[in-house]
VOGU-3710 file (C-alpha; in Angstrom, 3 decimals, decimal comma):
1> mikitiiivi> 27,471/32,078/-35,341  28,245/28,861/-33,372  32,013/29,530/-33,660  31,578/33,062/-32,313  29,533/31,707/-29,382  32,237/29,144/-28,575  34,991/31,801/-28,656  32,989/34,013/-26,275  32,357/31,114/-23,874  36,021/30,019/-23,887
11> tflnsfssvi> 37,118/33,608/-23,210  34,690/33,714/-20,287  35,901/30,380/-18,942  39,509/31,602/-18,914  38,446/34,249/-16,414  37,138/31,534/-14,070  40,381/31,425/-12,074  39,149/31,269/-8,500  37,726/28,314/-6,611  34,788/30,351/-5,465
21> sqdytpidsl> 34,311/32,908/-8,258  30,712/33,870/-9,024  28,913/33,807/-12,395  25,338/33,455/-13,501  25,633/31,269/-16,622  22,503/29,033/-16,684  23,228/25,376/-15,935  21,312/24,111/-18,992  23,363/26,441/-21,215  26,583/25,015/-19,778
31> knllnqlddq> 25,435/21,446/-20,428  24,476/22,299/-24,020  27,986/23,652/-24,699  29,815/20,462/-23,669  29,692/18,867/-27,118  30,917/22,053/-28,848  34,155/22,716/-26,939  37,701/21,357/-26,779  38,830/19,208/-23,826  40,241/22,015/-21,654
41> akvdiylqls> 37,088/24,092/-22,118  35,018/21,003/-21,228  36,952/20,681/-17,959  36,093/24,312/-17,154  32,411/23,618/-17,922  32,462/20,557/-15,610  34,057/22,736/-12,909  31,361/25,406/-13,247  28,602/22,782/-13,082  30,185/21,185/-9,993
51> wklrnsepes> 30,523/24,546/-8,214  27,025/25,769/-9,128  25,373/22,528/-7,925  27,460/22,037/-4,752  24,693/23,324/-2,441  21,505/22,527/-4,402  22,460/19,120/-5,924  25,691/17,931/-4,226  25,498/14,401/-5,704  25,419/15,891/-9,220
61> aikygkqain> 28,262/18,218/-8,225  30,346/15,160/-7,212  29,659/13,523/-10,585  30,774/16,608/-12,555  33,797/17,097/-10,272  35,019/13,547/-10,945  34,450/13,987/-14,688  36,632/17,109/-14,498  39,351/15,164/-12,611  39,438/12,360/-15,188
71> ladeinyklg> 39,496/14,638/-18,244  41,971/17,143/-16,735  44,310/14,286/-15,770  44,046/12,846/-19,290  45,103/16,155/-20,943  47,525/17,159/-18,115  45,521/20,313/-17,280  47,145/21,007/-13,883  45,009/23,919/-12,677  41,864/22,019/-13,686
81> ivkaysftgv> 42,918/18,924/-11,703  43,572/20,942/-8,530  40,265/22,820/-8,757  38,353/19,609/-9,449  39,661/17,944/-6,258  38,714/21,057/-4,274  35,185/21,330/-5,733  34,472/17,614/-5,308  35,586/17,812/-1,676  33,146/20,693/-1,052
91> ayrntgnype> 30,291/18,641/-2,546  31,185/15,608/-0,380  31,235/17,889/2,674  27,722/19,107/1,852  26,440/15,505/1,808  27,959/14,881/5,253  30,607/12,475/3,909  33,530/14,032/5,796  36,131/11,255/5,222  35,755/11,591/1,424
101> afdfyfkgle> 35,860/15,382/1,739  39,158/15,135/3,686  40,656/12,835/1,042  39,824/15,195/-1,813  40,947/18,312/0,111  44,324/16,762/1,030  44,876/15,504/-2,507  44,089/18,985/-3,850  46,549/20,562/-1,387  49,338/18,116/-2,334
111> lakkynileq> 48,849/18,805/-6,051  48,666/22,587/-5,524  52,028/22,416/-3,705  53,494/20,109/-6,354  52,469/22,432/-9,208  53,263/25,573/-7,154  49,736/27,037/-7,573  49,665/29,384/-4,588  46,027/30,495/-4,881  44,748/26,913/-4,845
121> qgyaylnlgn> 46,951/26,142/-1,820  45,114/28,935/-0,018  41,698/27,550/-0,906  42,789/24,031/0,102  43,833/25,274/3,567  40,541/27,178/3,792  38,508/24,071/2,919  40,386/21,973/5,489  39,828/24,628/8,147  36,136/24,658/7,314
131> lylyqknhie> 35,923/20,879/7,673  37,787/20,909/11,001  35,155/23,403/12,188  32,394/20,901/11,351  34,232/18,346/13,520  34,695/20,926/16,318  38,504/20,705/16,102  38,978/24,446/16,552  42,772/24,402/16,938  43,366/22,690/13,582
141> aiiniknalg> 40,668/24,884/12,042  42,402/28,112/13,098  45,836/26,842/11,955  44,551/26,045/8,457  42,461/29,223/8,132  45,444/31,409/9,134  47,604/29,583/6,580  44,983/30,500/3,981  44,826/34,122/5,211  48,613/34,480/4,866
151> iantisnkem> 48,456/33,274/1,255  45,423/35,466/0,494  47,238/38,598/1,705  50,398/37,624/-0,205  48,555/37,329/-3,540  46,049/40,147/-2,723  43,018/37,880/-3,179  40,199/39,854/-1,526  37,661/37,085/-2,074  39,812/34,564/-0,182
161> vsycylnlgr> 40,445/37,121/2,578  36,659/37,479/3,006  36,306/33,688/3,372  39,110/33,597/5,952  37,487/36,316/8,080  34,142/34,511/7,805  35,573/31,204/9,065  37,615/32,857/11,814  34,331/34,438/12,902  32,726/30,996/12,990
171> tqllngnfel> 35,445/29,669/15,334  34,936/32,617/17,700  31,146/32,186/17,576  31,432/28,495/18,496  33,746/29,427/21,405  31,292/32,068/22,687  33,473/35,094/21,786  30,561/37,053/20,282  32,217/40,483/19,941  35,248/39,073/18,127
181> aeehflsslk> 32,984/36,886/15,960  30,894/39,930/14,965  34,074/41,874/14,137  35,300/39,108/11,796  31,884/38,758/10,104  31,664/42,527/9,531  35,170/42,506/7,986  34,057/39,748/5,615  30,818/41,599/4,782  32,680/44,846/3,994
191> irkamndtgk> 34,862/43,091/1,395  31,899/41,300/-0,169  29,851/44,479/-0,461  32,777/46,122/-2,257  32,802/43,123/-4,634  28,981/43,350/-5,002  28,756/39,565/-4,571  25,089/38,890/-3,692  25,494/35,226/-2,777  28,417/35,769/-0,412
201> iavsfkylad> 26,747/38,842/1,150  23,810/36,540/1,991  26,204/34,175/3,823  27,757/37,019/5,854  24,299/38,337/6,833  23,342/34,826/7,977  26,355/34,510/10,307  25,762/37,987/11,763  22,208/36,815/12,486  23,685/33,732/14,236
211> vyaaqgnfeq> 25,714/36,026/16,521  22,649/38,109/17,430  20,566/34,959/17,978  23,237/33,530/20,313  23,113/36,787/22,310  19,296/36,592/22,592  18,702/39,619/20,347  15,567/38,251/18,622  14,579/41,277/16,518  18,051/41,923/15,111
221> aityydksle> 18,576/38,215/14,370  15,292/38,005/12,403  16,205/41,201/10,505  19,531/39,770/9,347  18,049/36,353/8,497  15,514/38,222/6,322  18,331/40,158/4,625  20,053/36,883/3,849  16,846/35,288/2,509  16,279/38,228/0,147
231> ritknndldl> 19,586/37,443/-1,550  19,405/33,634/-1,486  16,618/33,586/-4,092  19,075/35,082/-6,589  21,824/32,589/-5,716  19,895/29,307/-5,165  22,090/28,345/-2,172  19,801/25,599/-0,819  22,200/24,527/1,953  22,181/28,077/3,328
241> ladiynktas> 18,391/28,263/2,888  17,893/25,063/4,919  20,168/26,394/7,682  18,338/29,751/7,872  14,892/28,120/7,997  16,078/25,929/10,898  17,736/28,810/12,774  14,581/30,923/12,307  12,478/28,023/13,607  14,640/27,893/16,757
251> lflsqnnlik> 14,213/31,650/17,254  10,414/31,461/16,997  10,466/28,464/19,370  12,368/30,562/21,917  9,505/33,101/21,654  6,947/30,251/22,076  5,561/30,956/18,584  5,048/27,273/17,781  3,164/27,761/14,491  5,885/29,837/12,797
261> sknnatksla> 8,536/27,649/14,382  7,034/24,462/12,926  6,490/26,054/9,483  10,155/27,040/9,249  11,454/23,721/10,604  9,299/21,826/8,085  10,665/23,984/5,248  14,199/23,331/6,476  13,593/19,567/6,478  12,137/19,640/2,947
271> vskeigsklr> 15,068/21,620/1,516  17,604/19,467/3,412  16,107/16,283/1,980  16,113/17,842/-1,496  19,893/18,388/-1,378  20,609/15,214/0,640  22,468/16,963/3,490  22,556/14,587/6,485  23,766/17,375/8,781  20,869/19,704/7,874
281> irdayqtlaq> 18,300/16,860/8,042  19,498/15,953/11,539  19,325/19,609/12,698  15,788/20,008/11,299  14,552/16,875/13,113  16,228/18,115/16,318  14,221/21,362/16,127  10,994/19,502/15,256  11,490/17,249/18,289  11,703/20,339/20,537
291> ihrakanyke> 8,568/21,807/18,913  6,546/18,589/19,365  7,733/18,320/22,970  6,593/21,914/23,602  3,169/21,019/22,134  3,017/17,844/24,297  2,862/15,811/21,083  5,057/13,042/22,436  4,508/10,548/19,627  5,780/13,008/17,011
301> athslemvlk> 8,576/14,075/19,347  9,631/10,439/19,704  9,625/9,969/15,931  11,723/13,113/15,417  14,220/12,027/18,080  14,454/8,614/16,436  15,362/10,345/13,158  17,932/12,511/14,990  19,568/9,355/16,346  19,479/7,781/12,881
311> yndslfnkel> 21,252/10,699/11,197  23,531/11,266/14,185  24,516/7,621/13,893  25,168/8,058/10,166  27,423/11,061/10,776  28,986/9,860/14,041  29,820/6,295/13,043  32,020/7,568/10,239  33,946/9,743/12,667  34,145/6,906/15,198
321> sekilsiqys> 35,460/4,439/12,592  38,077/6,926/11,484  39,084/7,462/15,103  39,459/3,736/15,839  41,453/3,156/12,650  43,700/6,076/13,544  44,350/4,672/17,026  45,083/1,182/15,667  47,415/2,612/13,054  49,259/4,717/15,658
331> reqerkqnqi> 49,709/1,680/17,938  51,066/-0,468/15,110  53,492/2,233/13,994  54,747/2,782/17,548  55,195/-0,990/18,077  57,220/-1,311/14,870  59,304/1,763/15,682  60,103/0,415/19,178  61,220/-2,907/17,663  63,460/-1,062/15,198
341> nllnaekenq> 64,967/1,053/17,987  65,668/-2,008/20,139  67,263/-3,912/17,234  69,418/-0,908/16,386  70,500/-0,616/19,995  71,394/-4,330/20,139  73,337/-4,085/16,874  75,159/-1,039/18,153  76,088/-2,827/21,415  77,184/-6,000/19,580
351> gafiivlgia> 79,314/-3,993/17,161  80,913/-2,103/20,001  81,728/-5,340/21,829  83,413/-6,868/18,763  85,423/-3,709/18,223  86,497/-3,703/21,889  87,488/-7,371/21,740  89,449/-6,916/18,531  91,211/-3,833/19,749  91,923/-5,530/23,120
361> lllgvfflii> 93,585/-8,440/21,322  95,506/-6,315/18,855  96,092/-3,111/20,755  95,810/-3,879/24,455  97,589/-0,695/25,252  94,508/1,258/24,191  92,024/-0,848/26,206  91,286/1,752/28,862  90,683/4,504/26,301  88,333/2,363/24,192
371> sfrlnllrkk> 86,531/1,065/27,285  85,901/4,613/28,484  84,563/5,569/25,041  82,225/2,577/24,975  80,825/3,434/28,394  79,989/6,917/27,155  78,262/5,512/24,074  76,330/2,989/26,161  75,121/5,666/28,567  74,016/7,824/25,643
381> aniqlesqkg> 72,123/4,891/24,102  70,456/4,130/27,441  69,414/7,756/27,824  67,875/7,649/24,343  66,090/4,384/25,128  64,744/5,792/28,403  63,489/8,854/26,544  61,796/6,680/23,933  60,333/4,506/26,667  58,794/7,592/28,271
391> dvllkneeln> 57,312/8,634/24,935  55,832/5,157/24,462  54,288/5,229/27,950  52,823/8,670/27,256  51,377/7,453/23,945  49,890/4,391/25,660  48,275/6,618/28,276  46,722/8,751/25,517  45,464/5,618/23,753  43,957/4,306/27,001
401> nqneeiktia> 42,124/7,615/27,462  40,826/7,374/23,911  39,676/3,799/24,537  37,757/4,994/27,600  36,159/7,743/25,512  35,124/5,210/22,846  33,699/2,889/25,523  31,666/5,764/26,994  30,282/6,590/23,559  29,440/2,932/22,907
411> dslteaniei> 27,608/2,734/26,272  25,602/5,846/25,359  24,627/4,330/22,024  23,573/1,096/23,744  21,327/3,020/26,147  19,825/4,943/23,237  19,132/1,703/21,351  17,381/0,237/24,397  15,168/3,318/24,661  14,349/3,132/20,947
421> slqkeeieks> 13,426/-0,556/21,258  11,007/0,251/24,092  9,358/2,915/21,947  9,258/0,753/18,806  6,141/-1,207/19,794  4,164/1,961/20,514  5,327/3,482/17,218  4,242/0,350/15,308  0,789/0,501/16,916  0,504/4,160/15,986
431> heqitssiny> 1,610/3,318/12,457  -1,162/0,702/12,133  -3,780/3,210/13,294  -2,463/5,881/10,921  -2,377/3,442/7,980  -5,963/2,397/8,704  -7,048/6,047/8,761  -5,230/6,778/5,493  -6,878/3,768/3,818  -10,249/5,121/4,911
441> akriqsailp> -9,260/8,506/3,463  -8,418/6,744/0,196  -11,947/5,325/0,008  -13,370/8,806/0,564  -11,089/10,306/-2,108  -12,020/7,564/-4,604  -15,710/8,200/-3,976  -15,323/11,926/-4,724  -13,400/11,450/-7,994  -15,534/10,972/-11,169
451> dedslsnlfs> -16,513/7,337/-11,775  -16,505/5,404/-15,049  -20,198/6,069/-15,765  -19,777/9,844/-15,377  -16,918/9,896/-17,886  -18,729/7,594/-20,350  -21,825/9,830/-20,309  -19,743/12,895/-21,193  -17,197/11,551/-23,695  -17,458/8,932/-26,444
461> ehlvffkakk> -14,042/7,529/-25,526  -11,768/8,229/-22,584  -8,824/6,898/-20,565  -7,730/7,464/-16,971  -4,246/6,431/-15,782  -4,211/7,326/-12,075  -1,420/5,997/-9,794  -0,795/7,483/-6,349  2,772/7,554/-4,982  1,398/6,659/-1,560
471> ivsgdfywvk> -2,026/5,458/-0,438  -3,782/8,761/-1,146  -2,906/11,228/-3,870  -2,224/14,938/-4,323  -3,244/14,677/-8,002  -6,933/14,732/-8,945  -9,187/14,870/-11,994  -12,630/16,448/-12,210  -15,353/16,580/-14,875  -18,648/18,462/-14,861
481> ktksytimvv> -21,555/19,075/-17,230  -23,170/22,543/-17,130  -25,840/24,128/-19,302  -23,276/25,508/-21,730  -20,150/23,426/-21,382  -18,528/20,151/-20,476  -15,612/20,786/-18,102  -12,436/18,687/-17,747  -9,710/19,369/-15,163  -6,477/17,687/-14,015
491> adctghgvpg> -4,591/19,188/-11,057  -1,296/18,479/-9,276  -1,378/19,706/-5,661  1,672/20,583/-3,573  3,104/17,406/-2,049  1,711/13,892/-2,144  0,233/11,488/0,393  -1,985/12,943/3,119  -0,958/16,648/2,705  -1,525/16,483/-1,044
501> aflsmlgitl> -4,837/14,661/-0,558  -6,122/17,421/1,747  -5,348/20,006/-0,922  -6,996/17,873/-3,632  -10,206/17,642/-1,562  -10,095/21,417/-1,085  -9,601/21,933/-4,837  -12,550/19,694/-5,804  -14,791/21,353/-3,214  -13,937/24,873/-4,405
511> lneivrrtdm> -14,361/23,958/-8,103  -17,819/22,534/-7,406  -18,758/25,650/-5,448  -17,429/28,109/-8,062  -19,210/26,370/-10,957  -22,424/25,952/-8,934  -22,827/29,551/-7,788  -21,487/31,403/-10,823  -22,171/31,376/-14,519  -18,617/31,985/-15,710
521> vkassvldel> -18,118/31,538/-19,445  -14,314/31,902/-19,509  -11,913/29,216/-18,334  -9,427/31,851/-17,145  -12,080/33,466/-14,909  -12,588/30,165/-13,093  -8,817/29,916/-12,451  -8,651/33,517/-11,182  -11,518/32,826/-8,765  -10,042/29,462/-7,694
531> raqikltlkq> -6,702/31,123/-6,898  -8,449/33,792/-4,800  -10,389/31,134/-2,845  -7,280/28,977/-2,273  -5,312/31,961/-0,918  -8,233/32,972/1,297  -8,706/29,451/2,671  -4,966/28,885/3,310  -4,517/32,437/4,688  -1,837/33,330/2,129
541> tgkyyenkdg> -0,992/37,039/2,018  2,241/36,880/-0,003  4,805/37,067/2,809  7,973/35,016/2,266  7,668/32,927/5,424  4,114/31,760/4,692  3,325/28,388/3,188  3,411/28,269/-0,610  0,901/25,426/-0,905  -1,298/25,344/-3,973
551> mdlafcffdt> -1,673/23,426/-7,216  -0,745/23,274/-10,899  -3,806/22,784/-13,073  -5,118/22,448/-16,642  -8,742/23,577/-17,164  -10,790/22,912/-20,348  -14,292/24,077/-21,386  -15,798/22,001/-24,252  -18,721/23,130/-26,428  -19,417/19,871/-28,271
561> esmqmqysga> -21,955/21,454/-30,626  -19,671/24,187/-31,990  -16,523/22,042/-31,438  -14,881/24,925/-29,586  -12,585/24,477/-26,588  -11,465/27,065/-24,047  -8,266/26,353/-22,108  -6,509/28,067/-19,234  -3,541/26,566/-17,424  -1,452/27,048/-14,286
571> nnpvyilrkn> 1,908/25,416/-15,152  0,119/22,433/-16,797  -0,334/22,350/-20,620  -2,937/20,583/-22,764  -2,053/18,283/-25,699  -4,322/17,727/-28,740  -3,605/14,759/-31,053  -4,851/15,337/-34,633  -4,318/13,595/-37,937  -2,744/15,469/-40,880
581> vqesnlkmae> -2,653/18,951/-39,358  -2,477/21,942/-41,665  -0,106/24,333/-39,894  -1,731/27,364/-41,503  -5,047/26,521/-39,812  -3,637/26,708/-36,279  -3,109/30,495/-36,256  0,119/30,037/-34,290  1,308/33,465/-35,355  -1,655/34,971/-33,489
591> nekiklhqpd> -0,957/33,081/-30,286  2,580/32,161/-29,245  1,250/29,674/-26,674  0,142/27,273/-29,456  2,954/25,023/-30,705  2,893/22,266/-33,341  5,159/19,237/-32,794  5,970/17,585/-36,153  5,318/13,818/-36,409  7,856/11,081/-37,093
601> nnndynliei> 8,252/9,992/-40,732  6,015/6,957/-40,292  3,160/8,650/-38,443  0,320/10,819/-39,754  -0,581/12,264/-36,342  0,569/15,642/-35,025  0,709/16,792/-31,416  -0,514/20,336/-30,762  0,624/21,820/-27,448  -1,120/24,770/-25,789
611> kpdrqpigsy> 1,258/26,174/-23,193  0,143/27,299/-19,701  0,842/30,449/-17,733  3,961/30,019/-15,586  2,280/30,554/-12,209  0,487/28,209/-9,771  -2,959/28,313/-8,187  -1,870/29,828/-4,885  0,419/32,531/-3,554  3,136/33,545/-6,032
621> vkefpftnie> 5,758/36,303/-6,237  4,531/37,792/-9,536  0,836/37,066/-9,993  -1,095/38,094/-13,110  -4,543/37,222/-14,564  -4,691/33,815/-16,195  -4,790/33,656/-20,011  -7,892/32,371/-21,818  -7,213/30,529/-25,109  -9,940/29,468/-27,569
631> fslqkndsvf> -9,204/26,567/-29,903  -11,272/24,914/-32,659  -11,504/21,132/-32,342  -12,149/18,598/-35,103  -14,008/15,310/-34,898  -11,808/12,466/-33,569  -9,328/14,877/-31,949  -7,861/13,438/-28,727  -7,332/15,838/-25,811  -4,895/15,003/-22,965
641> vfsdgyydqf> -4,414/16,755/-19,620  -1,949/15,396/-17,039  0,334/16,030/-14,078  4,144/15,876/-14,283  4,427/12,570/-12,392  4,532/10,379/-15,517  7,454/12,023/-17,298  9,381/12,857/-14,073  9,717/9,141/-13,206  13,297/7,812/-13,004
651> rgetgkkfnn> 14,365/4,653/-14,847  15,129/1,504/-12,849  18,656/0,731/-14,085  20,045/4,156/-14,997  18,082/6,643/-12,901  17,304/8,585/-16,100  14,041/10,575/-16,313  11,313/9,531/-18,770  11,031/13,274/-19,725  8,383/15,270/-21,578
661> arfrkllvsm> 9,743/14,707/-25,096  9,523/10,915/-24,684  5,998/11,322/-23,244  4,879/13,292/-26,333  6,339/10,656/-28,670  4,489/7,937/-26,743  1,151/9,757/-27,142  1,729/10,244/-30,887  2,791/6,611/-31,397  -0,505/5,260/-30,026
671> adkkmgkqqe> -2,848/8,012/-31,291  -4,577/5,726/-33,834  -5,591/3,186/-31,168  -8,731/3,001/-29,033  -8,571/4,850/-25,722  -8,821/1,601/-23,760  -5,749/0,231/-25,547  -3,894/3,522/-25,024  -4,507/3,238/-21,272  -2,947/-0,260/-21,272
681> ilektfnnwk> 0,099/1,054/-23,173  0,517/3,990/-20,756  0,462/1,701/-17,719  2,748/-0,952/-19,237  5,289/1,637/-20,446  5,364/3,342/-17,033  5,916/0,077/-15,118  8,598/-1,145/-17,555  10,439/2,174/-17,191  10,189/2,343/-13,384
691> kekeqvddvm> 10,949/-1,352/-12,681  12,082/-1,598/-9,025  12,756/2,144/-8,729  10,652/4,071/-6,205  7,776/6,062/-7,714  8,792/9,722/-7,402  5,369/11,421/-7,563  1,648/10,915/-8,043  0,734/10,131/-11,674  -2,419/11,380/-13,440
701> vlgvrv> -3,172/11,222/-17,194  -6,715/11,932/-18,498  -7,485/11,615/-22,204  -10,763/12,021/-24,147  -11,734/11,716/-27,795  -14,238/14,271/-29,142
//
């Protein structure tokens, strides 16, 4: 069966012949195949991973692209090498590292010419044209794009033709030629619809929306941005998503709809940070600065402008350094060439003089003829030197102009730095006030969470490992004793810090209210009611542009007399640690959500996982009633509920995640110990894993022994 699967995958990979061809093979499936394939097939897998992740995880795309380069070079896989340079360049472009992108694009073009791979030459020209557009060098952009279009028509590559029309449209849009831009975008869209390529159709819709937005046609622009968004969800193009959110924010700002404008700009910033795109982050802060200025919120506007300058500096300084190096290199080359020309001229004159002298001594009769010939040669050499001198003067004039331009830019940066310095003191004062307020909020949050006495009264043994990423946390835990049940909850709210803390306070308040005013006897009913109250409070109606705030949550009812537990979960599971489990007693066949994890050879404890419903507490695309699961407990069972912050933490040296499998093994390894000792092990293991690495999320682990 494995051999058949490999043959099918290799056959599919052989069809992956275009730089931008579309497929929907899951990324995890591609990774799992790497150890089963030969070297050439591995290169194709690396290429697919690099292309799929170029917009959503460009740093990972760079890693896979370089792995493809190394392996393809090792096995002399020429097409693979060329594609790998192209894909890696695209990923570097998406991070805002334009010099590296240029290097990889040019290398890919040279190799495509060397190996006579015409299709890849076309894509290399297209990539270079795209990058020149980012740098606003429209002349070079058009030259490269038209080179690509000529190749695309020669080899009848419709996909490449569609890209060429799209980028020609972008040049016209940037130059204000809206009718011609729309014509090019529609030509691209027509080809892509014929190919039924959802992802590329989304891109064409987005650029048509840009044209309508530039013309002030608000309704039509929003319509086409919506059309693009409908298709992005199927393609996971996060760079495009960030751009659309920001463009939509600008449109709503032009209509003075500051709430929708800020919501979209905030979404754009979040997605941009997720993919690490400096260009998109800068654009999002630029829009936020305009929004805060419109709201007269000058402190926030100042902060946003400071971030714009920071990311502008990051992008601009690279370009400026490249420019200075280019000028210095040009000057040095011209100086050396002038020296060579002068030396050649001197040698030529000296040689001519010796010849004249020799001929005069030996053949005086020919003196006049030779003298006339030498005069002609000397005049010709002087004309050439005068021409070269003019070229040198012209070059020097260009360099002087460039120096003036650089000086002007440097002066502008100096003025900006002075302004930032003047604002720094006010920002620091504001920061102190904000930090003081957040610390006060932390004390309030700590007071609301269950204390040690409350937990000790309800459970014979317990542990709480609670570690906020920032001062306050978006994770919370909650316990409650009712007439019929003891309740235990752990929740992970959207975000962390102050936004997450607000949601956690809302969650605790609503849980208290629901349990107080109702006599619900099913865990799932509480989750259904909590979701309804969250959506009502946050005014969520299911529209795509609304906030998707909410929480993931594990909810447990305990009846300690009958030793029965009810569980219902929103994306968060529950783990039960039990000694010497009899698999037949778990009734797993009756409920597919119950899974038994077998112990290691030297451990008698099993971990039983009860899986959650894959939906949050909050607005969701496909909502359904939460599932209620009843489970029989045994004396000395340990029950754990937790957020994902523990096993999502990256390792200090390698950046590797702790992951869920390692978390389960840790729980099993310490299951025979007292809960107090287990809490020490959890904290020590987490800190040893994290070391100096930044904590990625709030961490919450709650365990009880029944």
